[in-house]
C-alpha positions in Angstrom: 94.3 82.5 96.5 92.6 85.4 98.1 89.3 86.1 96.3 90.0 89.9 96.5 93.0 89.4 94.2 90.9 89.5 91.1 92.3 92.5 89.1 94.8 92.9 86.3 97.3 95.8 86.6 99.9 97.2 84.3 103.1 98.6 85.9 105.4 100.9 84.0 108.8 101.1 85.6 111.6 103.5 84.8 115.2 102.4 84.6 117.5 105.2 83.6 115.8 106.9 80.7 113.9 103.7 79.5 110.5 102.5 80.6 109.4 98.9 80.7 105.8 97.6 81.0 104.7 94.5 82.9 101.1 93.2 83.2 100.2 91.2 86.3 97.0 89.2 86.8 95.3 88.2 90.1 96.2 91.4 91.9 94.4 93.5 94.5 93.3 97.1 93.6 91.7 99.6 95.9 91.1 103.3 95.2 89.3 105.8 97.3 89.1 109.5 98.2 90.4 110.9 101.4 90.1 114.4 102.9 93.3 116.2 103.7 93.3 119.0 106.2 95.9 121.8 105.7 95.6 124.5 108.4 92.2 125.9 107.7 91.6 124.4 104.2 90.4 120.9 103.4 90.9 119.2 100.1 90.1 115.8 98.7 92.7 113.5 97.0 92.6 110.0 95.5 94.5 107.2 97.2 95.5 103.9 95.7 96.7 100.5 97.0 97.8 97.7 94.8 99.0 94.3 96.0 100.8 92.0 93.6 101.3 88.4 94.9 104.8 87.0 95.0 103.6 84.1 92.8 102.5 86.5 90.2 105.4 88.9 90.1 108.3 86.7 91.0 111.2 87.4 93.4 112.9 90.0 91.2 110.1 92.6 91.2 110.6 96.1 92.5 109.0 99.5 92.1 110.1 103.1 92.8 108.4 106.4 93.4 107.4 107.8 90.0 106.5 104.5 88.4 103.0 104.4 86.9 100.3 101.8 87.7 97.2 101.4 85.5 94.2 99.2 86.3 93.7 96.6 83.6 96.0 95.6 80.8 97.3 98.9 79.3 98.8 98.7 75.8 100.3 102.2 76.0 104.0 102.7 75.7 106.0 105.3 77.6 108.7 106.7 75.3 109.4 110.0 77.0 108.2 111.9 73.9 104.7 113.4 73.4 102.1 111.9 73.3 103.7 109.0 75.2 105.2 110.6 78.2 104.5 109.2 81.7 102.2 112.1 82.6 100.2 111.7 79.4 99.7 108.0 79.9 98.7 108.7 83.5 96.2 111.4 82.3 94.7 109.2 79.6 94.0 106.4 82.2 92.8 108.5 85.1 91.1 107.8 87.5 92.3 104.2 87.2 96.0 105.1 87.2 98.4 106.6 89.7 102.1 107.4 90.3 103.8 105.2 92.8 104.7 107.1 96.0 105.1 104.1 98.3 106.5 100.6 97.8 107.0 97.8 100.2 108.3 94.3 99.8 106.0 92.1 102.0 107.4 88.8 100.7 109.0 87.7 104.0 105.6 87.1 105.6 104.6 83.5 106.4 101.4 83.9 104.4 100.0 86.2 101.7 103.4 87.2 100.4 103.1 90.3 98.2 104.4 93.6 96.9 102.5 96.7 97.9 102.4 99.8 95.8 100.6 102.9 97.0 99.8 106.3 95.6 
């Protein structure tokens, strides 16, 4: 196992109007700040990368834009009603939480098979 895969993450996935929560151990987590140039203005934004090994998640895992990822084991529930909406859970756990904006299934590689979530 890659020694960089040493974090626990919680993934909240939306299916229809219901949310499910899954906790995965032995994952990779990276967060950083990048500068974005827009015409004459520059701004900074957080970026996130999470890799969940195939052995940890199993072959049925998937994610979609709008899902929520939290660093560590998060016991919150997303019900869709205040104070447990996705945006409130995200806000409570910032800066160690993000909305998924990119997902890739990298389980067809010969080695280091994983799912990648970015935000």
